[in-house]
N, C-alpha and C positions, 0 to 999 in steps of 0.2 A: 322447222327442221329439227331432227333429234339432236341432242347434245351428247357428245362422246367424251370430251375432255373439259375439265373446269380448272380455272386458275384462281385459287382462293385469295391470292394477293390482289386481285383486281375486284372492285366492288360489283361491277356488272360486265358482261361480255364486251361492251363498247368502251370501257373506261381505260385510262391510260396508265402505264407503268412510269410513274414519275421517279427518276433516279436522282433527283436533286442536283445539287451543285457538285462538281467534280474539279479536281486540280490535277493538272498534268505535271507528272514527275518523270523526267527522261530516264530515271533509273528503274521504273516499273514499266512492265509490258502493257498494262491496261491503266487507264486513268480511274476507272470505277468498275467494280464488280458487284452485281445485285443478284442475289438468289431469287429465283421465281418458282413457287410451288406449283405442281401440275398434278392433276389426278384423273384417272380414268374412271368416268361415272357411268360406264356402260357394263353390260354383262358379256362383253366380248374381250378378248385379248387384242391389243392395238399396237401398231407401230406409229410413232409421232415424229415428224421432222419440223424443227423450227429453224427459220432463216430470216436474216434482216434483209431490208431493202437498201441498206447502207453497208454493203459487203466489205468495204475497206475501213469502216469506222465502228461497226457494232458486230460483235460476235457471240454466238450462243453455244455454250458447252454443256455436255451431259455429266461431266465429272468435276469434282471440286479442284482438281489439279489444273483444270483448264486445258486439257489436251485432246479431248474427244468432242468433235462437233456434235451437236444435238440432231443427229441424222438417224432415222430409224430407231429411235428410243422405244424399247419394248416395254409395254405395261400389261401386266395380267389384268383381269377384270377387277375393278375397284382399287387397284393399286395407286400408290402416291409416290412421286419422286420430285427431285429438285433439279432445275437447270439453272445455268449461270449466264447471265446477260452482262457482257463485258463491252466498255466503250473505250475507244482510243481515237479522239477526234484527230482529224488532219489539221495540223497547225504549223504554219512556217515559222522559221527561226526568228524573225522580226516580231511576229505577234506574240510568240512565246516569251521573248525578252521583254517586251512592253507590257505584259500582263493583260492582254486583250481577252474580253469575254464574248462568247457567242452562243446562241442556243442551237441545240442539236435535236432535231425531231426526225423520228424514223418509224418503220412499221416492222412488225414481225408477222411473217406468214407461217401459219400452222397448217401442215398437211397431216391428215389422219388416215391410216390404213388399217383394215381389219385383216385377219390372216388370208382371206381370199382376194380382196380387192380394195381399191380406194373408197373410202367412205366419205 
């Protein structure tokens, strides 16, 4: 299948975005924010939407202020941009106080549309 969007921070299309360790700070909205570069590698202008399957724990934004969800991000042909992947794990008060650790694994769904139809 043709490739429309490339993520330079991922070694290959099937690789993982390892966000490393994060520490929950109740004074911060997100435990970790990781920029993810994205580029349109096609000759068409595209709209790209990124969503996590962990809707209550992982959020993806198109702006550095973390206010605009990464929905219908417009990319001109060969344009590059950055989206921000934020995690805020659900942790109960007891686990937080005791300093428990856990692994959080999720996926990001990428939908790509050209100006006329979904690609």
